[in-house]
C-alpha positions in Angstrom: -1.2 -21.3 17.2 0.9 -19.1 19.5 -1.1 -16.0 20.3 2.1 -14.1 21.1 2.7 -13.8 17.3 -0.5 -11.8 16.8 0.7 -8.2 17.5 -0.4 -4.7 16.7 1.9 -3.8 13.9 2.7 -0.9 11.5 2.6 -2.0 7.9 6.1 -1.8 6.3 5.0 -0.5 2.9 2.1 0.7 0.8 2.3 -2.5 -1.2 4.4 -5.7 -1.4 7.8 -4.6 -0.2 9.7 -6.9 -2.6 7.4 -6.3 -5.6 7.8 -2.6 -5.2 11.6 -3.0 -5.2 11.7 -5.1 -8.3 8.8 -3.4 -10.2 6.6 -6.5 -10.1 2.8 -6.8 -9.8 0.7 -8.6 -7.1 -2.8 -9.8 -6.8 -3.5 -9.3 -3.1 -1.5 -8.2 -0.1 -0.8 -10.0 3.2 0.4 -8.4 6.4 2.7 -10.2 8.9 1.0 -9.8 12.3 4.3 -10.3 14.1 6.5 -7.7 12.4 4.4 -5.7 9.9 6.0 -7.0 6.7 3.7 -6.4 3.7 4.0 -9.2 1.1 2.0 -10.5 -1.8 -0.3 -13.5 -1.7 0.1 -17.0 -3.1 -1.8 -16.1 -6.3 0.8 -13.4 -7.0 3.8 -14.2 -9.2 6.4 -14.1 -6.4 4.4 -15.2 -3.3 6.5 -12.9 -1.1 4.3 -13.3 2.0 4.9 -17.0 2.1 8.6 -16.5 1.4 8.6 -14.1 4.4 7.1 -16.9 6.6 9.8 -19.4 5.4 12.6 -16.8 6.1 11.3 -15.7 9.5 8.9 -18.4 10.8 6.4 -15.6 11.5 3.2 -17.7 11.0 0.2 -15.3 11.2 -0.8 -13.0 8.4 -3.8 -10.7 7.9 -5.6 -10.1 4.6 -4.5 -6.5 3.8 -5.8 -5.5 0.4 -7.9 -3.7 1.6 -7.8 -4.6 5.3 -10.1 -7.6 5.4 -9.9 -8.6 9.1 -9.2 -12.3 8.6 -6.1 -14.1 9.7 -4.3 -17.1 8.4 -1.7 -19.4 10.1 0.9 -20.9 7.8 1.8 -23.5 10.3 -1.7 -24.8 11.0 -2.9 -23.9 7.4 -6.1 -22.5 8.9 -8.0 -19.3 9.4 -7.4 -17.7 12.8 -9.4 -15.0 14.6 -7.6 -11.7 15.0 -8.2 -9.3 17.9 -8.4 -6.3 15.5 -8.0 -5.1 11.9 -4.8 -3.2 11.0 -5.5 0.2 9.5 -4.4 0.6 5.9 -1.5 3.0 5.2 -2.8 4.1 1.9 -3.7 4.5 -0.7 -2.3 1.2 -1.8 -1.6 0.9 -5.5 -3.5 -1.8 -7.4 -1.6 -3.9 -9.9 -3.6 -6.9 -11.0 
């Protein structure tokens, strides 16, 4: 894992950016620790966090619904330690 991809970020939205735009629901949120994109998890209908990884190659996400403090690397497919927990810009709406 490249530690330079774990950054202090500002969340891009109060929910999954793409789901909010299309009026869809999500199960849990994931926060990109490289750019702050908020996307939905793999259990959500559209898997926007994983799509963001495939589009950008930003590999590290944080559990963000609510801020959970754990990290995941899509490249290594493994949990990773994070230096901090990103504060939630809330309240975040719950859908599922």
